[in-house]
Backbone as ProteinMPNN parsed JSONL, in Angstrom:
{"seq_chain_A": "MAEIKSSIELAMEKTKNLVMDEEERKLSALRDTENKIRATLRRYLEGMIERDDVEKEMEEIKGDEGLKRSLLLDLLIEEFDIGSDNTRLLELFYIVNGGLQESLKKELATLKNKFKEEMEKRGMIIRERIAGRLREMGITGDGVEPNIEEWDEWKEGQEEAGAVFKKRIAEWKNKLTKTLGNKDSSEGTDH", "coords_chain_A": {"N_chain_A": [[1.107, -1.043, -0.117], [0.417, 2.516, -0.545], [2.23, 4.929, 1.069], [0.921, 7.866, 1.939], [2.083, 11.175, 2.052], [1.891, 13.626, 4.359], [1.924, 17.433, 3.405], [4.08, 19.091, 4.892], [5.975, 17.486, 5.56], [6.622, 16.314, 2.548], [7.404, 18.875, 1.849], [9.438, 19.206, 3.505], [11.349, 16.773, 2.326], [11.613, 18.129, -0.049], [13.197, 20.329, 0.473], [15.629, 19.227, 1.888], [18.368, 19.814, 0.785], [18.552, 21.557, 0.861], [20.832, 24.825, 2.285], [21.879, 27.192, 4.486], [24.482, 29.529, 3.779], [27.035, 31.484, 5.488], [26.9, 34.162, 4.667], [24.468, 34.166, 4.081], [22.857, 33.545, 6.701], [23.819, 35.809, 7.964], [22.729, 37.587, 6.997], [20.233, 37.256, 7.529], [19.81, 36.829, 10.097], [20.055, 39.53, 10.879], [18.347, 40.843, 9.595], [16.038, 39.737, 10.596], [16.703, 41.089, 13.265], [16.18, 43.786, 12.688], [13.174, 43.22, 11.794], [12.19, 43.128, 14.488], [12.867, 44.576, 15.697], [11.76, 47.108, 14.682], [9.203, 46.346, 14.694], [8.535, 46.716, 17.665], [9.116, 49.043, 17.472], [6.806, 50.052, 16.568], [4.872, 49.568, 17.098], [5.427, 51.174, 20.269], [4.623, 54.157, 19.075], [2.546, 53.769, 17.888], [1.137, 54.071, 20.722], [1.243, 51.713, 22.398], [3.14, 50.323, 24.17], [5.178, 51.951, 26.352], [8.292, 53.755, 26.498], [9.895, 52.832, 28.535], [9.119, 50.01, 28.514], [10.2, 50.108, 25.874], [12.958, 50.199, 25.811], [13.076, 47.304, 27.325], [12.397, 45.356, 25.73], [14.149, 45.937, 23.715], [17.013, 44.987, 24.992], [16.37, 42.855, 25.109], [16.392, 41.498, 22.693], [18.186, 39.798, 20.608], [21.85, 39.918, 19.287], [24.282, 42.032, 18.088], [25.021, 44.68, 20.695], [25.86, 47.469, 19.944], [24.775, 47.282, 16.906], [22.237, 47.053, 17.269], [21.378, 49.15, 18.29], [22.359, 51.119, 16.248], [20.895, 50.149, 14.115], [18.013, 50.981, 15.422], [18.529, 53.742, 15.526], [18.461, 54.305, 12.898], [15.901, 53.789, 12.027], [14.12, 55.599, 13.269], [15.516, 57.72, 12.249], [14.222, 57.442, 9.847], [11.284, 56.984, 10.547], [10.459, 59.572, 11.3], [8.888, 62.169, 10.712], [7.824, 64.954, 9.409], [5.355, 66.276, 9.075], [4.139, 65.635, 11.327], [3.415, 64.768, 14.981], [6.227, 64.405, 16.345], [7.044, 63.993, 19.269], [6.704, 61.336, 20.601], [8.569, 60.128, 19.691], [11.018, 61.181, 18.997], [11.436, 60.758, 22.122], [12.751, 58.105, 21.626], [15.189, 58.219, 21.002], [16.93, 58.823, 22.978], [17.002, 56.291, 23.854], [18.774, 55.007, 22.085], [20.965, 56.793, 22.476], [21.35, 56.274, 25.447], [23.698, 56.46, 28.462], [25.588, 57.71, 27.153], [27.96, 60.19, 26.144], [26.984, 62.884, 27.624], [27.006, 65.695, 26.566], [25.718, 64.85, 23.952], [23.273, 64.133, 24.486], [22.088, 66.97, 25.257], [22.263, 68.132, 22.854], [20.684, 66.527, 21.326], [18.385, 67.327, 22.645], [18.349, 70.212, 22.219], [18.114, 70.039, 19.857], [15.166, 69.051, 19.739], [13.662, 71.221, 20.841], [14.433, 73.289, 19.576], [13.386, 72.255, 16.92], [10.674, 72.855, 17.674], [10.225, 75.073, 18.495], [11.016, 76.299, 16.445], [8.72, 75.195, 14.124], [6.431, 76.428, 15.926], [6.801, 79.166, 15.339], [6.909, 79.648, 12.161], [4.449, 78.694, 12.36], [2.698, 80.892, 13.403], [3.48, 82.682, 11.763], [2.563, 82.192, 9.57], [-0.306, 81.573, 10.098], [-1.31, 84.394, 10.403], [-0.483, 85.288, 8.124], [-2.415, 83.746, 6.29], [-4.716, 85.04, 7.861], [-4.195, 87.724, 6.605], [-4.603, 87.254, 4.044], [-7.621, 86.201, 3.996], [-8.729, 88.391, 5.149], [-8.782, 90.166, 3.234], [-10.592, 89.201, 1.119], [-12.741, 89.592, 2.24], [-13.343, 87.946, 4.415], [-13.968, 87.93, 7.716], [-13.923, 88.461, 11.622], [-14.233, 87.329, 14.61], [-15.194, 84.894, 15.316], [-13.004, 83.569, 13.153], [-10.805, 81.104, 12.618], [-8.383, 80.184, 11.274], [-7.449, 76.7, 9.149], [-4.564, 75.961, 9.271], [-3.154, 73.676, 8.66], [-4.1, 72.819, 6.473], [-3.615, 74.497, 4.391], [-1.32, 75.478, 1.414], [0.715, 77.029, 1.965], [1.719, 76.02, 4.973], [1.89, 73.467, 4.317], [4.279, 74.122, 2.555], [6.182, 75.539, 4.601], [6.536, 73.62, 6.904], [7.972, 71.37, 5.163], [10.237, 72.861, 4.322], [11.017, 73.256, 7.236], [11.639, 70.983, 7.92], [13.28, 69.818, 6.7], [15.726, 71.28, 7.089], [15.604, 70.613, 9.477], [16.225, 67.691, 9.424], [18.724, 67.903, 8.085], [20.373, 68.496, 10.063], [19.576, 66.608, 12.447], [21.327, 64.291, 11.227], [23.655, 65.465, 11.395], [23.764, 64.793, 13.698], [23.07, 62.017, 13.894], [25.756, 61.405, 12.844], [27.72, 62.189, 14.852], [27.105, 60.75, 16.851], [26.809, 58.197, 16.062], [29.831, 57.718, 15.823], [30.551, 58.103, 18.319], [29.123, 55.527, 19.564], [30.115, 54.012, 18.417], [33.504, 54.212, 19.149], [32.671, 53.696, 21.714], [31.755, 51.262, 21.649], [33.888, 49.665, 20.32], [36.014, 49.973, 22.811], [34.331, 48.545, 24.751], [34.458, 46.331, 23.711], [37.667, 45.612, 23.743], [37.778, 45.474, 26.86], [37.014, 43.076, 27.389]], "CA_chain_A": [[0.476, -0.203, 0.072], [1.253, 3.45, -0.527], [2.382, 6.166, 1.771], [0.711, 9.263, 2.093], [3.225, 12.134, 2.87], [1.724, 15.446, 4.445], [2.694, 18.185, 2.985], [5.269, 18.947, 5.057], [6.986, 15.823, 5.433], [6.806, 16.781, 1.155], [8.486, 20.101, 1.867], [11.246, 18.999, 4.014], [12.161, 16.389, 1.769], [11.998, 19.353, -1.083], [14.761, 21.034, 1.111], [16.216, 18.979, 2.483], [19.33, 19.866, 0.535], [19.004, 23.493, 0.905], [21.247, 25.241, 3.285], [22.365, 28.448, 3.818], [25.486, 29.63, 3.822], [27.45, 32.258, 6.203], [26.524, 35.316, 4.758], [23.248, 34.309, 4.353], [22.614, 33.449, 7.997], [23.881, 36.503, 9.012], [21.686, 38.651, 6.225], [18.806, 36.723, 7.888], [20.021, 37.56, 11.493], [20.194, 41.154, 10.769], [16.599, 41.042, 8.706], [15.286, 39.383, 12.301], [16.61, 41.654, 14.423], [15.59, 44.735, 12.133], [12.046, 43.328, 12.395], [11.873, 42.902, 15.598], [13.034, 46.593, 16.08], [10.773, 47.739, 13.952], [7.642, 46.093, 15.201], [9.212, 47.241, 19.082], [9.232, 50.695, 17.292], [5.643, 50.534, 15.861], [3.969, 49.297, 19.107], [5.331, 52.263, 20.487], [4.191, 54.749, 18.09], [0.98, 53.562, 18.276], [0.828, 54.15, 21.58], [0.713, 50.191, 22.548], [4.045, 50.188, 24.893], [6.376, 52.862, 26.528], [9.488, 53.796, 26.578], [10.475, 51.5, 29.574], [9.064, 48.697, 27.298], [10.733, 49.732, 24.351], [13.918, 49.377, 26.582], [13.615, 46.112, 28.062], [12.59, 44.848, 24.5], [15.583, 45.685, 22.97], [17.764, 44.339, 25.995], [15.573, 40.948, 24.676], [16.828, 41.24, 21.323], [19.672, 38.66, 20.934], [21.956, 40.804, 18.953], [25.129, 42.679, 18.703], [24.243, 46.211, 20.761], [25.444, 48.358, 18.341], [23.813, 46.935, 15.945], [20.801, 47.349, 17.275], [21.236, 50.87, 18.239], [22.235, 51.471, 15.052], [19.089, 50.399, 13.299], [16.741, 51.604, 16.208], [18.548, 54.991, 15.045], [18.039, 54.519, 11.219], [14.733, 53.672, 12.004], [13.803, 56.423, 13.729], [15.391, 58.869, 11.817], [12.827, 56.888, 8.37], [9.914, 57.266, 10.876], [10.707, 61.345, 11.469], [7.497, 62.753, 9.679], [7.51, 66.725, 9.531], [3.742, 66.84, 9.434], [3.472, 64.716, 12.125], [4.175, 65.2, 16.579], [7.448, 63.442, 16.575], [7.235, 63.996, 20.404], [7.452, 60.102, 21.227], [9.697, 58.99, 17.899], [12.524, 61.981, 19.653], [12.075, 60.251, 22.977], [13.686, 56.79, 21.364], [16.642, 59.24, 20.466], [17.449, 58.622, 24.368], [17.672, 55.123, 23.975], [19.791, 54.974, 20.94], [22.016, 57.414, 23.394], [21.788, 55.758, 26.757], [24.977, 56.291, 29.065], [26.685, 58.04, 26.105], [28.159, 61.758, 26.132], [25.999, 64.436, 28.543], [27.009, 66.647, 25.245], [24.916, 64.474, 22.59], [22.217, 63.961, 25.244], [21.948, 67.978, 25.512], [22.471, 68.316, 21.756], [19.174, 66.41, 21.06], [17.432, 68.442, 23.482], [18.29, 71.727, 22.236], [17.599, 70.098, 18.621], [14.079, 69.267, 19.883], [13.546, 72.526, 21.263], [14.933, 74.529, 18.422], [11.865, 72.039, 15.758], [9.519, 72.846, 17.847], [10.267, 76.771, 18.388], [10.769, 76.853, 14.902], [7.037, 75.424, 14.205], [5.645, 77.485, 16.542], [7.261, 80.84, 15.055], [6.331, 79.591, 11.52], [3.156, 78.492, 12.542], [2.34, 82.572, 13.775], [3.649, 83.875, 10.583], [2.08, 81.863, 8.409], [-1.463, 81.91, 10.249], [-1.204, 85.696, 10.08], [-0.331, 85.561, 6.551], [-3.475, 83.305, 6.021], [-5.66, 85.857, 8.052], [-4.91, 88.975, 6.14], [-5.91, 87.159, 2.769], [-9.094, 86.309, 3.989], [-9.687, 89.564, 5.539], [-8.904, 90.658, 1.768], [-11.315, 88.58, 0.531], [-14.104, 89.577, 2.866], [-13.726, 87.163, 5.494], [-13.405, 88.822, 8.768], [-14.885, 87.983, 12.479], [-13.85, 86.731, 16.07], [-14.761, 83.116, 14.845], [-12.546, 83.265, 11.988], [-9.628, 80.915, 12.962], [-8.107, 79.273, 9.58], [-6.936, 75.801, 9.878], [-3.4, 76.455, 8.772], [-2.369, 72.749, 8.084], [-4.461, 72.887, 5.084], [-3.128, 75.624, 3.561], [-0.345, 75.607, 0.884], [2.116, 77.8, 2.989], [1.712, 75.638, 5.944], [3.045, 72.265, 4.224], [6.422, 74.497, 1.977], [7.247, 75.994, 5.545], [6.792, 72.471, 7.082], [8.932, 70.46, 4.355], [11.347, 73.556, 4.607], [11.947, 73.282, 8.676], [12.067, 69.671, 8.292], [14.71, 69.541, 5.387], [16.833, 71.938, 8.241], [15.821, 69.836, 10.973], [16.748, 66.576, 9.334], [20.122, 67.326, 7.742], [20.931, 68.276, 11.708], [19.935, 65.387, 12.981], [21.906, 63.594, 10.249], [24.583, 65.553, 11.61], [23.717, 64.602, 15.473], [23.854, 61.081, 13.679], [27.024, 61.332, 12.762], [28.664, 62.452, 15.899], [26.39, 59.713, 17.902], [27.717, 56.83, 15.221], [31.28, 57.894, 16.005], [30.519, 57.828, 19.79], [28.692, 54.403, 19.358], [31.226, 53.021, 17.579], [34.378, 54.22, 19.887], [32.153, 52.873, 22.636], [31.755, 49.484, 21.499], [35.107, 49.223, 20.241], [36.163, 50.055, 23.673], [33.952, 47.932, 25.885], [35.291, 45.067, 23.201], [38.757, 45.574, 24.712], [37.618, 45.438, 28.206], [36.803, 41.52, 27.984]], "C_chain_A": [[0.999, 0.777, 0.155], [1.287, 4.584, 0.406], [2.04, 7.182, 1.662], [1.097, 9.733, 3.059], [2.024, 13.23, 3.181], [2.683, 16.003, 3.824], [3.878, 18.539, 3.785], [6.649, 18.71, 5.598], [7.629, 16.308, 3.016], [7.793, 18.237, 0.752], [9.557, 19.655, 2.185], [11.697, 18.028, 2.959], [12.387, 17.036, 0.526], [13.394, 19.845, -0.85], [15.321, 20.885, 2.061], [17.585, 19.58, 2.383], [19.785, 21.201, 0.311], [19.663, 24.127, 2.247], [21.878, 26.7, 3.158], [23.475, 28.961, 4.351], [25.861, 30.969, 4.685], [26.969, 33.418, 6.383], [25.107, 35.626, 4.718], [22.329, 34.549, 5.997], [22.854, 34.653, 8.225], [22.965, 37.941, 8.291], [20.57, 38.454, 7.135], [18.869, 37.176, 9.381], [19.623, 39.119, 11.422], [18.888, 41.875, 10.218], [15.806, 40.869, 10.389], [15.202, 40.248, 13.223], [15.703, 42.891, 13.99], [13.926, 44.699, 11.718], [11.55, 43.505, 13.534], [12.108, 44.251, 16.579], [11.901, 47.471, 16.112], [9.521, 47.559, 14.609], [7.929, 46.475, 16.836], [8.476, 48.75, 18.561], [7.576, 51.14, 17.122], [4.489, 50.495, 16.961], [3.829, 50.84, 19.667], [5.284, 53.582, 20.065], [3.085, 54.553, 18.232], [0.532, 53.866, 19.614], [0.502, 52.527, 22.902], [1.818, 50.263, 23.839], [4.788, 51.636, 24.758], [7.306, 52.694, 26.111], [10.414, 52.806, 26.906], [10.069, 50.198, 28.865], [9.911, 48.402, 26.321], [12.067, 49.242, 24.882], [14.28, 48.009, 27.037], [13.6, 45.234, 26.467], [13.779, 44.697, 23.653], [16.5, 44.996, 23.349], [17.427, 42.908, 25.855], [16.135, 40.057, 23.726], [17.995, 40.522, 21.461], [20.356, 39.407, 19.414], [22.924, 41.443, 19.789], [24.51, 44.389, 19.12], [24.772, 47.339, 20.153], [25.215, 48.48, 17.186], [22.511, 47.819, 15.906], [20.677, 48.527, 17.62], [21.157, 51.919, 17.138], [20.785, 51.486, 14.385], [18.105, 50.742, 14.052], [17.154, 53.236, 14.947], [17.953, 55.27, 13.626], [16.673, 54.404, 11.126], [14.116, 54.731, 12.423], [13.983, 57.457, 13.029], [14.11, 58.473, 10.279], [11.506, 57.297, 9.067], [9.568, 58.765, 11.046], [9.528, 61.931, 10.419], [7.139, 64.131, 9.728], [6.358, 67.19, 9.812], [3.36, 66.148, 10.289], [4.047, 65.117, 14.009], [4.907, 64.124, 16.276], [7.826, 63.898, 18.058], [7.727, 62.847, 20.572], [8.728, 59.507, 20.194], [10.816, 59.959, 18.963], [12.167, 61.204, 20.95], [12.832, 59.212, 22.972], [14.902, 57.453, 21.3], [17.263, 58.849, 21.838], [17.709, 57.538, 24.582], [18.896, 55.078, 23.38], [21.144, 55.888, 22.027], [22.646, 57.422, 24.535], [23.093, 55.809, 27.212], [25.825, 56.604, 28.25], [27.107, 59.073, 26.613], [27.087, 62.539, 26.591], [25.922, 65.188, 27.077], [25.767, 66.225, 23.946], [23.671, 64.766, 23.032], [21.77, 65.787, 24.84], [21.727, 68.518, 24.093], [20.936, 67.98, 21.528], [18.211, 67.088, 21.678], [16.87, 69.693, 22.759], [17.327, 71.239, 20.287], [16.021, 70.059, 18.302], [13.195, 70.411, 19.898], [13.249, 73.152, 20.256], [13.706, 73.978, 17.243], [11.33, 72.319, 16.767], [9.119, 74.564, 18.519], [10.159, 77.174, 16.88], [9.399, 76.693, 14.152], [6.1, 76.027, 14.543], [5.44, 78.888, 15.92], [6.462, 80.744, 13.44], [4.605, 79.563, 11.455], [1.82, 79.949, 12.543], [2.292, 82.857, 12.487], [2.484, 83.381, 9.639], [0.706, 81.896, 8.505], [-1.733, 83.513, 10.292], [-1.038, 85.917, 8.702], [-1.723, 85.198, 5.922], [-4.955, 84.56, 5.929], [-5.719, 86.907, 6.746], [-5.166, 88.236, 4.459], [-7.257, 86.893, 2.897], [-9.56, 87.477, 4.429], [-9.781, 90.356, 4.094], [-10.2, 89.871, 1.055], [-12.432, 88.793, 1.514], [-14.074, 88.652, 4.07], [-13.119, 87.733, 6.66], [-14.231, 88.097, 10.197], [-13.708, 87.453, 13.61], [-13.761, 84.948, 15.702], [-14.051, 82.741, 13.866], [-11.514, 82.708, 12.266], [-9.221, 79.831, 11.658], [-7.014, 78.05, 9.948], [-5.923, 75.815, 9.046], [-2.597, 74.848, 7.942], [-3.076, 72.488, 6.79], [-4.279, 73.461, 4.042], [-2.013, 75.129, 2.733], [0.892, 76.231, 1.836], [2.316, 77.097, 4.035], [2.926, 74.44, 5.478], [4.552, 72.919, 3.33], [6.743, 74.623, 3.458], [7.267, 74.484, 6.488], [7.911, 71.66, 6.973], [10.112, 71.986, 5.079], [12.08, 73.455, 6.387], [12.35, 71.97, 8.621], [13.186, 69.029, 7.59], [15.638, 69.969, 6.274], [17.631, 71.157, 9.092], [16.389, 68.542, 10.632], [18.275, 66.22, 8.739], [20.454, 67.687, 9.397], [21.043, 67.1, 12.322], [20.455, 64.162, 12.734], [23.19, 63.723, 10.723], [24.536, 64.937, 13.072], [23.837, 62.715, 15.215], [25.152, 60.346, 13.779], [27.927, 61.146, 13.393], [27.855, 60.999, 17.107], [26.741, 58.359, 17.206], [28.853, 56.547, 15.877], [31.346, 57.436, 17.339], [30.434, 56.649, 19.642], [29.851, 53.44, 19.129], [32.86, 52.799, 18.589], [33.984, 53.541, 21.222], [32.178, 51.573, 22.807], [32.955, 48.784, 21.159], [36.095, 49.309, 21.154], [35.471, 49.099, 24.892], [34.443, 46.752, 24.553], [36.699, 44.546, 23.449], [38.978, 45.0, 25.863], [37.892, 43.923, 28.154], [37.919, 40.844, 27.496]], "O_chain_A": [[2.068, 0.737, 0.764], [0.24, 5.226, 0.5], [2.923, 7.87, 1.15], [0.953, 9.452, 4.249], [1.3, 13.626, 2.267], [3.824, 15.593, 3.608], [4.907, 18.199, 3.201], [7.708, 19.265, 5.89], [8.746, 16.482, 2.528], [8.538, 18.512, -0.189], [10.555, 19.612, 1.466], [12.732, 18.489, 2.478], [13.347, 16.609, -0.116], [14.382, 19.826, -1.585], [15.613, 21.689, 2.947], [18.158, 19.908, 3.422], [20.785, 21.752, -0.149], [19.04, 23.949, 3.294], [22.269, 27.252, 2.129], [23.52, 28.865, 5.577], [24.913, 31.753, 4.657], [26.63, 33.92, 7.455], [24.539, 36.664, 5.056], [21.49, 35.396, 6.304], [21.933, 35.034, 8.948], [22.649, 38.98, 8.872], [19.953, 39.445, 7.525], [17.963, 37.883, 9.821], [18.746, 39.61, 12.134], [18.515, 43.041, 10.345], [15.215, 41.712, 11.065], [14.22, 40.433, 13.942], [14.681, 43.151, 14.625], [13.341, 45.73, 11.385], [10.45, 44.044, 13.649], [11.698, 44.677, 17.659], [11.333, 48.18, 16.943], [8.849, 48.498, 15.036], [6.773, 46.444, 17.259], [7.566, 49.366, 19.116], [7.133, 52.245, 17.438], [3.601, 51.226, 17.401], [2.83, 51.559, 19.652], [5.989, 54.326, 20.747], [2.491, 55.41, 18.887], [-0.695, 53.935, 19.674], [-0.232, 52.456, 23.888], [1.129, 50.256, 24.859], [4.994, 52.3, 23.742], [7.551, 51.73, 25.386], [11.257, 52.18, 26.265], [10.947, 49.348, 28.72], [10.333, 47.328, 25.891], [12.442, 48.108, 24.586], [15.429, 47.581, 27.138], [14.575, 44.59, 26.081], [14.248, 43.712, 23.084], [17.068, 44.288, 22.517], [18.044, 41.968, 26.358], [16.342, 38.846, 23.66], [18.744, 40.67, 22.426], [19.595, 39.508, 18.452], [22.977, 41.604, 21.008], [23.863, 45.13, 18.38], [23.98, 48.227, 19.837], [25.36, 49.47, 16.468], [21.99, 48.667, 15.18], [19.67, 49.083, 17.181], [20.482, 52.936, 16.978], [19.933, 52.355, 14.199], [17.058, 50.877, 13.419], [16.482, 53.665, 14.01], [17.194, 56.181, 13.296], [16.148, 54.911, 10.134], [13.172, 54.895, 11.651], [13.06, 58.263, 12.914], [13.297, 59.306, 9.879], [10.646, 57.877, 8.404], [8.396, 59.122, 10.921], [9.744, 61.952, 9.207], [6.013, 64.401, 10.145], [6.119, 68.165, 10.524], [2.164, 65.858, 10.251], [5.093, 65.749, 14.154], [4.421, 63.034, 15.978], [9.008, 64.226, 18.161], [8.947, 62.769, 20.72], [9.514, 58.56, 20.229], [11.456, 59.271, 19.758], [13.201, 60.538, 20.975], [13.597, 59.022, 23.918], [15.786, 56.757, 21.799], [18.42, 58.464, 21.666], [18.586, 57.332, 25.421], [19.958, 55.101, 24.003], [22.237, 55.337, 22.159], [23.69, 57.968, 24.892], [23.883, 55.226, 26.469], [26.905, 56.018, 28.307], [26.719, 59.183, 27.776], [26.226, 62.839, 25.764], [24.84, 65.255, 26.494], [25.136, 67.015, 23.244], [22.907, 65.464, 22.365], [20.949, 65.807, 23.924], [20.933, 69.459, 24.064], [20.064, 68.849, 21.524], [17.175, 67.393, 21.086], [15.725, 70.128, 22.64], [16.394, 71.817, 19.73], [15.478, 70.577, 17.326], [12.214, 70.578, 19.173], [12.13, 73.558, 19.942], [13.07, 74.844, 16.644], [11.763, 71.3, 17.306], [8.033, 75.02, 18.877], [9.483, 78.035, 16.317], [8.873, 77.668, 13.614], [5.086, 76.262, 13.886], [4.42, 79.577, 15.913], [5.53, 81.526, 13.252], [3.811, 80.19, 10.753], [0.703, 80.049, 12.038], [1.247, 83.254, 11.972], [1.658, 84.108, 9.086], [0.102, 82.157, 7.465], [-2.943, 83.647, 10.112], [-1.588, 86.9, 8.206], [-2.27, 86.002, 5.167], [-5.722, 84.907, 5.031], [-6.7, 87.057, 6.017], [-5.977, 88.809, 3.733], [-8.06, 87.276, 2.046], [-10.737, 87.753, 4.197], [-10.742, 91.083, 3.846], [-10.649, 90.592, 0.164], [-13.19, 87.824, 1.501], [-15.088, 88.749, 4.761], [-11.921, 88.017, 6.686], [-15.097, 87.253, 9.964], [-12.519, 87.252, 13.361], [-12.85, 84.122, 15.758], [-14.251, 81.591, 13.477], [-10.652, 83.584, 12.32], [-9.862, 78.84, 11.307], [-6.049, 78.178, 10.702], [-6.265, 75.673, 7.872], [-1.792, 74.847, 7.011], [-2.426, 71.821, 5.986], [-4.651, 73.114, 2.921], [-1.512, 74.15, 3.286], [1.865, 75.602, 2.251], [3.433, 77.426, 4.436], [4.098, 74.317, 5.835], [5.651, 72.37, 3.404], [7.624, 73.836, 3.804], [8.436, 74.276, 6.813], [8.653, 71.255, 7.868], [10.619, 71.953, 6.201], [13.272, 73.552, 6.682], [13.384, 71.673, 9.22], [13.813, 68.002, 7.854], [16.552, 69.162, 6.443], [18.799, 70.934, 9.41], [17.126, 68.096, 11.511], [18.894, 65.156, 8.745], [20.925, 66.682, 9.932], [22.08, 66.55, 12.695], [20.324, 63.167, 13.447], [23.971, 62.772, 10.708], [25.642, 64.585, 13.483], [24.475, 62.039, 16.022], [25.544, 59.335, 14.361], [28.857, 60.384, 13.127], [28.439, 60.561, 18.098], [26.958, 57.406, 17.955], [29.056, 55.473, 16.443], [32.076, 56.486, 17.623], [31.548, 56.139, 19.521], [30.248, 52.395, 19.645], [33.357, 51.69, 18.784], [34.826, 52.879, 21.828], [32.507, 50.895, 23.781], [33.185, 47.626, 21.506], [37.18, 48.867, 20.774], [36.109, 48.952, 25.935], [35.282, 46.14, 25.214], [36.975, 43.347, 23.403], [39.918, 44.249, 26.123], [38.858, 43.467, 28.767], [38.079, 39.651, 27.752]]}, "name": "protein", "num_of_chains": 1, "seq": "MAEIKSSIELAMEKTKNLVMDEEERKLSALRDTENKIRATLRRYLEGMIERDDVEKEMEEIKGDEGLKRSLLLDLLIEEFDIGSDNTRLLELFYIVNGGLQESLKKELATLKNKFKEEMEKRGMIIRERIAGRLREMGITGDGVEPNIEEWDEWKEGQEEAGAVFKKRIAEWKNKLTKTLGNKDSSEGTDH"}
């Protein structure tokens, strides 16, 4: 009587000669680490977990600490959206910078504050410009409060501020990466 094989048995037979070489294993491990960090970041940004939870989950992810911090840093920069409230996102930069130079932490805090101030300043200027245009069209009154987020001027202002801010974040990232590299290499020599 013929033996009936399950789909798993058939798949195992077909793939028994397939093996991953060292490079493929490293790439697979890197993708796995990135996916875990990305999932943690997504849950944090959606408010499902808090900063402490992110730190715990980062510790639980297997892999090189420098690589994990570098991946998180890249994902944070990738997720940064000039049109959104980036407060929660910016808080995670402190995890990447955890235990490092105080000057980098201060620089990040300064960047955060400057970005917030710049957007508030641009918002006031653009709001006034829009209100002026509305007055010229005969739309006035105490109840008139323009929704500046829907105006092209606001979107252009956001893009300009975002470009400057992203450039500053990239400079900060380079400094941090150098510091992380120095810290990781000095940690490796202590063992």
